[in-house]
Each structure stands twice: as structure tokens, then as C-alpha cells.
N, C-alpha and C positions, 0 to 999 in steps of 0.2 A: 543600499540593496540587499534583502537577505537571499546566503546562498542555500538552497533546500536540498538532502540529500533524501530521494525515496526509496522505499524498497515497497515490493508488492508482495500478494498472495494472487496469484494471475489465474482464473477458474472460469469454468463456460457459461454457469446460469445466474439468476439473480437468486434463484432460491439457495444455492449451492452459497453464494459469496453471504446471506441472511445467517445460515446454518453455523456459516466457519465464524463470522462476526459475533455471534451468541456465545461461539466456545473461546473468543481471543475477551470479551467483556469479563468471562469467567476466568480468566488469567490464563489459559491458554499462551505458552512463549511463545511470539511473533515466529522467532524460529522454525519451531518445533511444526506450527502452522505451513509454514513455506514448504518443509521435508514432507510432511504429511498430503498436502493440498493441490502445489501448484503444479499448473502445466503447462509451464513455459521456461525455456530456456533461461533466463534471470534466475531458477531456482539452485542453479549450479554455481549461482555466485548468492546465496543466502536473499535470493531476491533483489537485489540491489540494482537500483537504475542509475547510479549514481548521481551527481551534484548538479544543480537546476537552478537557475536565476528564479525568482519566486514570480518574475512576467512569466514565464514556461511553466509551473506547475499550477497558476491560472487556467492557461490556455490549452495545456494538455487535459489537466483534471479538476477544473472550474474552483479551486481550492484558492484562499487568500486565507495567508498564516502568518502568525507572531510568533516572537520569541516563546512565547507560554506553552506554545504549541509542542513545543520540542518533545519527544518520543514520543506521542499519543499516536495512538491508531484510529484513522478516518477510515469511512469508505459503509458500504460498498458503494463503490466510485463505478460507474462505466464508465468506460475513453473509446475512442475509436481502433483501439488498439488492441 
């Protein structure tokens, strides 16, 4: 079983998410995106959500990841949080 360390840029609207994703795809460093845009307390920890089992990632975010996905940015992802 994989252990996943997840980080987030938490924002409020799908439009903001799409705009930030474009910036990330255009080489905005993830940590700069967190500092500039995130509105969640995890911002103080560079967006870090900690370690979780891959099954929890699927339940929480609807993702299935492999070792080849290491370091990739996914999203926008709508979550209940």
C-alpha cells in the first residue's frame, strides 16, 4: 500500500481553482501558489495535509495514484472540506 503526502491550495470557487491551475501549469512554484492564494489554515504549513494511505486519498479526493505520480499537481479537486 502506498503512503501519500498531500498538500493543497484551498480556495473558494471553481473559477479561482481554474485560474490558479493555469498558473501552476505555467511554472508557478506550488509553494508560491499556497502563499499567494490559499485561504485555509494549512497555508501556515505550506499547504501540507500530512501522510495518508492511498485508500484515504481515494475516499477523500477521488484519486488513484501510482509511484509515477510523485511530485505532480492534480486538480482542481472539489472536496467536502
